[in-house]
C-alpha positions as a printed Julia matrix, in Angstrom:
686×3 Matrix{Float64}:
  78.02  207.09  109.66
  77.9   205.96  113.29
  78.37  202.24  112.8
  81.71  200.96  114.05
  82.72  199.1   110.91
  85.94  199.29  108.9
  86.2   201.42  105.8
  87.86  199.23  103.2
  90.87  200.93  101.65
  92.41  200.62   98.23
  96.15  200.15   97.83
  97.71  202.02   94.91
 101.19  203.47   94.33
 102.47  201.92   97.56
  99.82  203.64   99.72
  96.6   202.66  101.44
  93.94  205.29  100.94
  90.25  205.8   101.6
  88.8   207.18  104.83
  85.33  208.38  103.91
  82.68  205.62  103.89
  80.48  205.16  100.85
  78.51  201.92  100.38
  77.74  199.71  103.36
  78.4   196.0   102.83
  76.16  193.68  104.84
  76.68  190.34  106.51
  74.87  187.88  104.24
  73.28  185.94  107.1
  72.12  188.67  109.47
  71.94  191.78  107.3
  74.13  193.62  109.83
  76.76  196.03  108.45
  80.17  194.37  108.07
  82.24  197.03  106.27
  81.96  199.9   103.83
  83.7   200.96  100.66
  85.48  204.31  100.45
  84.3   207.46   98.7
  87.69  208.71   97.46
  88.42  208.26   93.75
  91.46  206.09   92.93
  94.3   207.62   90.94
  94.61  204.9    88.32
  97.27  206.8    86.39
  99.52  206.75   89.45
  98.79  203.07   90.12
  99.62  202.03   86.57
 102.78  204.14   86.51
 103.88  202.59   89.8
 103.28  199.05   88.52
 105.0   199.64   85.18
 108.06  201.13   86.85
 108.68  199.83   90.37
 106.52  196.73   89.96
 108.12  195.51   86.73
 111.61  196.43   87.95
 111.18  194.61   91.25
 109.75  191.46   89.73
 112.36  191.24   86.97
 115.13  191.71   89.52
 114.09  188.16   90.44
 114.07  185.24   88.03
 111.48  182.5    87.52
 113.04  180.32   90.17
 113.25  183.1    92.74
 109.65  184.12   92.16
 108.62  180.48   92.61
 110.36  180.49   95.99
 108.52  183.67   96.98
 105.19  182.01   96.13
 106.13  179.05   98.3
 106.99  181.33  101.21
 103.8   183.37  100.74
 101.74  180.18  100.74
 103.28  179.18  104.06
 102.67  182.65  105.52
  99.0   182.68  104.54
  98.52  179.18  105.95
  99.76  180.44  109.3
  97.21  183.28  109.3
  94.22  181.61  107.66
  91.94  181.81  110.7
  91.61  185.58  110.37
  90.46  184.98  106.79
  87.92  182.39  107.95
  86.51  184.97  110.36
  85.88  187.41  107.52
  84.62  184.62  105.27
  81.53  183.98  107.41
  80.19  187.43  106.43
  79.88  186.16  102.83
  77.48  183.41  103.92
  80.15  180.72  103.55
  80.2   177.72  105.86
  83.53  176.43  107.13
  83.56  173.88  104.31
  82.8   176.63  101.77
  85.55  178.75  103.23
  87.97  175.85  103.0
  87.51  175.75   99.23
  88.04  179.49   98.93
  90.82  180.04  101.47
  92.81  176.83  101.55
  92.07  176.12   97.9
  93.55  179.51   97.04
  96.61  178.94   99.22
  97.09  175.5    97.68
  97.02  177.11   94.24
  99.93  179.35   95.28
 101.82  176.28   96.42
 101.03  174.41   93.2
 102.43  177.22   91.06
 105.48  177.46   93.3
 106.19  173.78   92.62
 105.48  174.17   88.91
 107.89  177.08   88.66
 110.58  175.26   90.6
 110.28  172.11   88.49
 109.63  173.45   85.0
 110.97  177.0    84.64
 114.56  178.08   84.1
 116.81  180.4    86.0
 116.61  183.81   84.37
 113.67  185.53   82.69
 113.74  183.94   79.24
 111.8   180.73   78.66
 112.96  178.86   75.58
 110.1   177.26   73.73
 111.73  174.88   71.28
 112.45  173.17   69.11
 115.25  174.92   67.3
 114.59  174.87   63.56
 117.32  174.97   60.93
 116.53  177.73   58.46
 119.5   177.13   56.16
 121.05  174.14   54.46
 124.38  174.26   56.28
 123.16  174.94   59.81
 124.43  178.53   60.02
 120.96  180.08   60.32
 118.42  178.81   62.86
 115.24  179.93   64.54
 113.24  179.22   67.66
 110.74  180.82   70.04
 111.21  182.5    73.38
 108.75  183.7    76.0
 109.64  186.76   78.05
 107.78  188.72   80.75
 105.61  191.55   79.47
 106.52  194.97   80.8
 102.94  195.87   81.63
 100.23  195.32   84.23
  97.77  192.47   84.71
  94.37  193.79   85.76
  92.49  191.02   87.56
  88.73  191.54   87.9
  87.14  188.94   90.17
  83.66  187.67   90.97
  81.99  187.83   94.4
  81.76  184.1    95.05
  85.44  183.27   95.71
  87.06  186.44   97.1
  90.34  184.68   98.0
  90.77  181.84   95.54
  89.66  184.14   92.74
  92.51  186.55   93.43
  95.18  183.95   94.19
  94.48  181.75   91.15
  95.19  184.77   88.93
  97.95  186.28   91.04
 100.06  183.1    91.21
 100.72  182.61   87.47
 101.04  186.34   86.74
 103.52  186.8    89.61
 105.48  183.76   88.49
 105.55  185.24   84.97
 106.98  188.48   86.36
 103.95  190.67   85.77
 102.63  193.08   88.45
  98.9   193.07   89.01
  96.07  195.33   90.07
  93.32  193.27   91.71
  89.72  194.45   91.57
  87.38  192.2    93.61
  83.61  192.28   93.33
  82.37  194.92   95.75
  79.82  192.86   97.7
  82.46  190.57   99.25
  85.52  192.78   98.82
  86.12  192.91  102.59
  87.49  189.37  102.41
  89.85  190.19   99.53
  90.89  193.34  101.41
  91.81  191.23  104.45
  93.78  188.86  102.21
  95.76  191.6   100.46
  96.59  193.29  103.76
  97.99  190.01  105.02
  99.96  189.43  101.79
 101.53  192.89  101.97
 102.28  192.58  105.7
 104.35  189.51  104.89
 106.93  191.8   103.28
 108.21  189.42  100.58
 106.39  190.91   97.59
 108.41  193.36   95.48
 107.1   196.91   95.67
 104.41  197.52   93.06
 103.81  193.83   92.32
 100.34  193.8    93.95
  97.79  196.63   94.16
  94.14  196.59   95.19
  91.09  198.54   94.04
  87.98  198.61   96.21
  84.91  199.8    94.31
  84.58  200.74   90.67
  87.21  200.26   87.97
  86.44  203.8    86.78
  88.61  204.63   83.78
  91.23  201.98   84.56
  90.61  199.97   81.38
  90.75  203.14   79.3
  94.36  203.66   80.44
  95.78  200.27   79.48
  98.06  199.59   76.53
  99.34  196.66   74.5
 101.76  195.48   77.2
  98.93  195.03   79.68
  96.47  192.16   80.17
  92.94  191.97   81.58
  91.57  188.84   83.21
  87.94  188.63   84.25
  85.73  186.22   86.18
  81.99  186.82   86.36
  78.86  186.86   84.27
  78.88  186.37   80.52
  77.06  189.67   80.07
  79.67  191.64   82.03
  82.48  189.84   80.21
  81.01  190.89   76.86
  80.67  194.49   78.02
  84.25  194.73   79.28
  85.7   192.93   76.28
  84.11  195.54   74.0
  85.94  198.43   75.69
  87.15  200.6    72.76
  90.58  201.12   74.28
  91.15  197.4    74.79
  90.12  196.73   71.2
  92.16  199.51   69.62
  95.33  198.71   71.56
  95.04  194.94   71.27
  95.01  194.37   75.03
  94.6   190.61   75.7
  91.37  189.86   77.54
  90.89  186.51   79.27
  87.37  185.73   80.49
  86.05  182.92   82.64
  82.28  183.42   82.63
  79.4   181.71   84.39
  77.88  179.01   82.24
  75.07  176.48   82.1
  77.12  173.46   83.09
  75.66  169.99   82.66
  75.69  166.61   84.35
  74.69  163.6    82.24
  73.57  160.29   83.65
  74.4   157.78   80.92
  71.78  155.21   79.85
  73.88  152.29   81.12
  73.65  153.42   84.78
  70.85  151.83   86.82
  69.43  152.96   90.2
  71.14  150.05   91.94
  74.57  150.96   90.55
  77.15  152.84   92.62
  77.4   155.46   89.86
  73.73  156.34   90.3
  74.27  157.25   93.94
  77.51  159.08   93.13
  75.71  161.09   90.46
  72.99  162.12   92.91
  75.56  163.09   95.54
  77.47  165.18   93.0
  74.33  167.14   92.07
  73.37  167.82   95.67
  76.9   168.87   96.57
  76.99  171.35   93.7
  73.69  172.83   94.87
  74.81  173.01   98.51
  78.42  174.23   98.28
  78.59  178.04   98.33
  74.77  177.88   98.04
  75.21  177.07   94.36
  77.16  180.29   93.73
  79.88  178.69   91.62
  80.69  179.32   87.99
  81.15  175.55   87.67
  77.93  174.5    89.45
  75.59  172.01   87.77
  72.63  173.89   86.29
  71.17  171.25   83.94
  70.84  167.53   84.73
  70.36  165.19   81.78
  68.7   161.96   82.89
  67.33  159.01   80.86
  63.56  159.35   80.81
  63.12  155.88   82.25
  65.29  156.85   85.26
  63.65  160.24   85.84
  61.4   159.24   88.72
  64.09  157.23   90.48
  66.58  160.09   90.31
  63.96  162.67   91.31
  63.1   160.66   94.41
  66.76  160.18   95.33
  67.44  163.91   94.98
  64.37  164.92   96.99
  65.53  162.73   99.86
  69.0   164.22   99.86
  67.93  167.85   99.42
  65.47  167.61  102.32
  68.37  166.75  104.67
  70.44  169.86  103.92
  70.65  172.11  106.98
  70.33  175.74  105.85
  71.15  178.59  108.21
  73.78  180.88  109.67
  77.19  179.46  108.64
  78.61  180.26  112.07
  76.63  177.31  113.42
  78.65  174.08  113.13
  75.68  171.95  112.07
  74.74  174.23  109.14
  75.63  172.79  105.72
  74.48  175.64  103.49
  74.5   179.35  104.19
  72.8   182.27  102.45
  73.66  183.87   99.15
  76.35  186.53   99.24
  73.98  189.53   99.36
  70.36  190.64   99.25
  70.94  191.86   95.69
  72.09  188.38   94.73
  69.04  186.9    96.44
  66.72  189.16   94.44
  68.45  188.21   91.19
  68.24  184.48   91.92
  64.54  184.67   92.78
  63.82  186.68   89.64
  65.65  184.24   87.37
  64.04  181.29   89.14
  60.64  182.75   88.4
  61.5   182.87   84.71
  62.31  179.16   84.69
  59.19  178.23   86.64
  57.06  179.35   83.68
  58.15  176.28   81.72
  59.22  173.93   84.5
  57.58  171.86   87.21
  58.91  171.87   90.76
  60.45  168.64   92.03
  61.74  170.12   95.29
  60.59  173.57   96.43
  63.29  175.57   98.17
  60.69  178.07   99.28
  59.35  175.46  101.69
  62.75  174.26  102.91
  63.1   174.83  106.68
  65.88  177.02  108.08
  67.97  176.07  111.1
  67.22  177.84  114.4
  68.85  181.25  114.58
  68.74  181.92  110.85
  67.65  185.46  109.98
  65.13  184.52  107.31
  63.96  188.09  106.7
  67.21  190.04  106.87
  69.53  187.34  105.52
  69.98  186.48  101.84
  68.68  182.91  102.11
  67.35  180.79   99.25
  66.52  177.14   99.82
  67.74  174.4    97.44
  65.35  174.08   94.5
  65.05  171.32   91.91
  63.0   171.87   88.74
  61.9   169.62   85.88
  61.59  170.62   82.23
  59.61  167.88   80.48
  60.33  169.19   76.96
  63.94  170.41   77.13
  64.43  170.42   73.35
  61.46  172.77   72.95
  62.13  175.24   75.77
  64.83  177.79   74.92
  65.02  179.53   78.29
  66.24  176.46   80.13
  69.4   176.71   77.99
  69.7   180.49   78.25
  68.77  181.5    81.81
  71.23  180.81   84.6
  70.06  180.96   88.18
  73.27  181.65   90.09
  72.24  179.9    93.28
  71.12  176.52   94.65
  68.89  175.72   91.67
  69.18  172.89   89.14
  66.82  171.51   86.5
  66.18  167.94   85.4
  66.09  167.43   81.62
  64.87  163.96   80.55
  66.22  162.45   77.31
  65.71  159.32   75.2
  69.21  158.52   73.91
  72.8   159.64   74.56
  73.1   161.74   71.44
  70.04  163.71   72.52
  71.64  164.3    75.94
  74.81  165.59   74.28
  72.78  167.88   72.04
  71.01  169.29   75.09
  74.35  169.92   76.78
  75.56  171.74   73.67
  72.51  174.04   73.83
  74.3   175.82   76.69
  76.42  177.52   73.99
  79.7   176.79   75.72
  80.31  175.68   79.29
  83.12  175.39   81.79
  82.53  171.77   82.75
  80.33  168.74   82.22
  80.1   165.51   84.2
  79.27  162.22   82.51
  78.4   159.35   84.86
  78.86  156.0    83.14
  80.08  152.47   83.72
  80.82  151.85   80.04
  84.16  152.85   78.45
  82.7   152.98   74.93
  79.99  155.38   76.12
  82.62  157.55   77.8
  84.76  157.64   74.65
  81.85  158.66   72.43
  80.38  161.16   74.86
  83.62  162.94   75.76
  84.58  163.4    72.11
  81.25  165.1    71.49
  81.14  167.04   74.76
  84.71  168.31   74.48
  83.7   170.61   71.63
  81.46  172.6    73.96
  83.17  172.28   77.36
  86.47  173.34   78.88
  86.63  170.31   81.16
  84.86  166.95   81.29
  84.66  164.76   84.41
  83.99  161.06   83.78
  82.38  159.83   86.98
  82.56  156.16   87.86
  83.1   154.17   91.04
  86.87  153.96   90.59
  87.43  157.67   89.97
  85.1   158.6    92.84
  87.58  157.21   95.35
  89.84  160.21   94.72
  87.82  162.57   92.54
  87.83  166.24   93.49
  84.38  166.53   91.93
  82.55  168.3    89.17
  82.95  171.82   90.49
  86.62  171.87   91.56
  89.06  173.47   89.08
  92.64  172.34   89.64
  95.82  174.39   89.03
  97.35  171.81   86.7
  94.33  171.56   84.4
  92.54  174.08   82.23
  89.85  176.2    83.86
  87.81  177.95   81.21
  85.48  177.08   78.39
  84.35  178.08   74.89
  81.52  180.33   73.82
  79.34  181.61   76.65
  81.98  180.46   79.17
  84.28  183.18   77.86
  86.76  181.35   75.65
  89.57  181.82   78.15
  91.91  179.78   80.32
  92.62  180.89   83.88
  94.46  177.78   85.0
  96.22  174.95   83.23
  99.68  174.55   84.69
 102.39  176.18   82.61
  99.77  177.37   80.09
  98.48  179.86   82.65
 101.98  181.27   83.18
 102.74  181.63   79.49
  99.51  183.61   79.07
 101.34  186.49   80.78
 104.5   186.11   78.68
 105.23  187.47   75.23
 106.05  184.81   72.63
 108.64  185.95   70.08
 110.44  184.19   67.24
 114.22  184.56   67.24
 116.41  184.03   64.17
 120.17  184.08   63.84
 123.29  181.98   64.0
 123.3   179.08   66.46
 125.76  180.94   68.69
 123.67  184.08   68.82
 120.38  182.27   69.36
 122.03  180.18   72.09
 123.12  183.36   73.85
 119.55  184.67   73.74
 117.79  181.53   74.93
 120.36  180.86   77.62
 121.15  177.31   76.57
 123.44  175.48   74.22
 122.16  174.87   70.67
 123.88  172.44   68.37
 126.0   174.33   65.91
 126.8   177.05   68.44
 130.33  177.68   69.65
 131.49  175.19   72.28
 133.96  175.59   75.1
 136.54  172.84   75.01
 138.24  172.32   78.35
 141.01  170.17   79.78
 138.88  169.69   82.91
 136.12  167.11   82.67
 132.76  168.95   82.97
 131.66  166.46   85.66
 134.54  167.74   87.84
 133.12  171.27   87.96
 130.72  172.58   90.59
 127.44  174.15   89.56
 128.74  177.75   89.7
 131.86  176.89   87.71
 130.15  175.23   84.77
 129.6   177.33   81.68
 126.85  176.84   79.13
 128.51  175.26   76.09
 131.3   173.58   78.05
 131.91  170.34   76.18
 133.72  167.0    76.23
 134.43  164.82   73.18
 135.11  161.28   74.37
 137.41  158.56   73.16
 136.05  155.89   70.81
 134.61  152.42   71.35
 134.1   149.7    68.75
 130.93  147.66   69.21
 131.49  143.9    69.13
 129.28  140.82   69.03
 130.41  140.12   72.59
 128.93  143.48   73.67
 125.54  142.55   72.22
 125.57  139.08   73.77
 126.63  140.41   77.18
 124.02  143.18   77.15
 121.3   140.69   76.17
 122.28  138.47   79.07
 122.25  141.33   81.56
 119.04  142.95   80.34
 117.11  139.87   79.26
 116.45  141.55   75.9
 116.83  138.85   73.22
 114.91  140.66   70.49
 115.51  139.02   67.12
 117.21  142.07   65.6
 120.06  141.57   68.05
 120.4   137.77   67.97
 118.76  136.17   64.9
 121.19  136.51   61.99
 118.76  135.21   59.35
 115.78  137.34   60.45
 117.97  140.41   60.83
 119.38  139.91   57.31
 115.81  139.97   55.96
 114.99  143.18   57.87
 115.41  146.72   56.52
 118.74  146.91   58.39
 120.22  143.91   56.58
 122.15  142.62   59.59
 122.11  142.37   63.38
 122.26  145.63   65.27
 123.12  146.67   68.83
 120.45  147.36   71.43
 119.54  151.04   71.56
 119.91  150.97   75.33
 123.34  149.42   74.97
 124.31  152.47   72.94
 123.1   154.68   75.81
 125.01  152.62   78.33
 128.15  152.6    76.23
 127.93  156.36   75.78
 127.6   156.83   79.54
 130.72  154.72   79.99
 132.53  157.01   77.57
 131.62  160.33   79.19
 131.15  159.57   82.9
 133.89  160.64   85.3
 133.82  157.78   87.84
 135.49  159.38   90.87
 133.43  161.2    93.53
 132.77  164.79   92.55
 130.18  167.56   92.27
 127.79  165.5    90.13
 125.51  163.9    92.73
 122.92  162.0    90.72
 121.48  161.41   87.28
 117.73  161.73   87.67
 116.31  162.13   84.21
 116.59  161.65   80.48
 114.68  163.65   77.89
 114.21  163.87   74.12
 115.77  160.45   73.44
 115.92  159.46   69.78
 117.74  156.58   68.12
 118.61  158.07   64.76
 120.55  155.33   62.97
 121.32  151.69   63.82
 124.66  150.71   65.34
 126.0   147.54   63.74
 128.61  145.06   64.87
 131.97  146.62   64.06
 130.77  150.24   64.21
 132.85  152.63   66.28
 131.04  155.2    68.39
 131.95  158.14   70.54
 129.96  160.74   72.43
 129.96  164.47   72.87
 128.69  165.81   76.21
 127.85  169.52   76.35
 126.45  171.62   79.17
 123.13  172.69   77.7
 121.24  174.4    80.51
 121.66  175.26   84.19
 118.75  175.73   86.58
 119.44  177.02   90.06
 116.45  175.77   92.05
 117.7   177.45   95.26
 117.64  174.19   97.17
 120.05  172.74   99.69
 120.71  169.27  101.03
 120.67  168.15  104.67
 124.2   169.55  105.14
 123.18  172.96  103.84
 125.05  172.55  100.56
 123.44  174.19   97.57
 122.46  172.23   94.48
 121.44  172.97   90.94
 120.15  171.03   87.96
 122.33  170.73   84.87
 120.94  169.5    81.56
 123.55  167.98   79.25
 123.2   167.63   75.51
 124.48  164.23   74.34
 125.33  163.33   70.75
 126.48  159.81   69.9
 128.08  159.44   66.45
 129.63  156.58   64.5
 132.9   156.38   62.55
 131.3   158.23   59.63
 130.2   161.09   61.95
 126.57  160.07   61.47
 124.36  160.83   64.47
 123.14  157.54   65.91
 121.59  158.68   69.21
 120.54  162.05   70.62
 119.21  162.97   74.05
 119.43  165.18   77.13
 120.42  163.93   80.56
 119.66  165.79   83.78
 122.01  165.72   86.73
 121.96  167.16   90.22
 125.19  169.1    90.7
 126.56  170.45   93.97
 127.55  174.04   94.47
 130.95  174.86   95.83
 129.48  177.24   98.37
 126.38  176.85  100.53
 123.44  179.12   99.63
């Protein structure tokens, strides 16, 4: 080979390898060679061994909080070097706006999972998933669930359309969960993933073996996995089905998570008229989904359900908007839509489009759409935006089976909302649907029906549109996946995505033993009674189970009257003797929030000390009423410590301490139960 292009290398067992070129990868716009894959065969046995030993060891030497901090630092590092990724991104046919979704969307996903880990995960590598359940009558035998990192490898197989976001949205939760990964990008755009992984490894903050890269075929990789490993896949439904059926994955019970391309829908509800804002928003949403990434999105709108009486108005609005899209080389600043990712993808789109044309009319012909000056129409992988119309959508099966993975959508007229929802369901499971409506009752009915067949539903109205991220934008905190044809998996979804890479196990034993396992105090477990008030101890000095039993306080009528005056709460149960006597309680009772306040007065240490602030209260329950004349006291126990690795403006370290609070009356009956969260200073700076 004489072309001066890079040979993309794989990274396995802590080594880059691959010098001999194999397949040439072309620039999507010009058809000029951009890079090539390598001919050398990967040693998957060595890569898996490396991940299961060094990778697992290195990741589990860190805890959830430390891995969250690494993600935050990696996000910052990639942000500082994103322009080199944008330069590679243009080869895929992506405009700057397309690249922003892929590159900065991927980096933002890292940051989102860093924040999630910092805010919601404990120190250590055991996540307690309560509640604790008493399994015996006397409280000596309890059970609960824990989630722990698997000691295997996550194999991430990505699609060609988002070479950066696709890797990072899988890497972030698996890394946070403590699971090393082997990333396998789609070959046609793998040069962009290769550039990303090189930059990630050059950063130097990833534990050895936590990230490996395969350029080219997966070979026998899946045949070498075992029950501790996981496979995640993004791509076509057909490929997902083929991979899922791998005999080794089936026999060893290897979890397989798929996010597959689907026939997503957008429904214009009958209540929306052409003069309404929602009508224009609906049209803009459709055109955007056709234009962005040239329609090469697993979430793109493929079928458009429109009331038959609004068909002509919407068709005209869409024709006007589609005709204004500037198609050409994405390196030109005025271009809004680039080519498809490859000539092979172009051929596939045109072939599938031809299948749909047999039963559909053409509303806007992409074959006649003009290209911007400088576009390489012959050598580039261009396809113009195309809008079809299927007049009899309930009678034509192919419109619900054939997906054209490009800038192609089809109008499907309907007569009532239930028919529209039935047409959407004909997609056999989709990632997302949009319902544009002005009517809350319509939204309630439609979403309940649509939710059965979709992983996400966007309700589009004028209010939401002010901030909406749109139909096709998965977000880290919400589920990304869908039933049926869409794969049945979940790639995102906040903490749900992290727990996918953790093993859930039930634990049974005495409260003390289970508390030791879960890393937090459980009622009934041994406590540490101390002469020093727990609020006088710094974060490092506090021990889980350290406890304080307070002095007593008798509740008086004066307390209730004073609290009512301060709070403005004159609810009859506190002040109306006759009404209270006729209630189930038989007499006046104290305010629940008075009980909380009184308990705080019992256990708080008022002098300045390590406890800096009380910033939260969880799991509050008022168990029994507190009557006038009852005597209460509180028990405060250090339940959980989370070192978030943060410092204040003076450089002093801080941690979060969760305290278990029990408030009991003179008969030792539990009257209130809750957790309070405090920010506690460390003695030494981090």
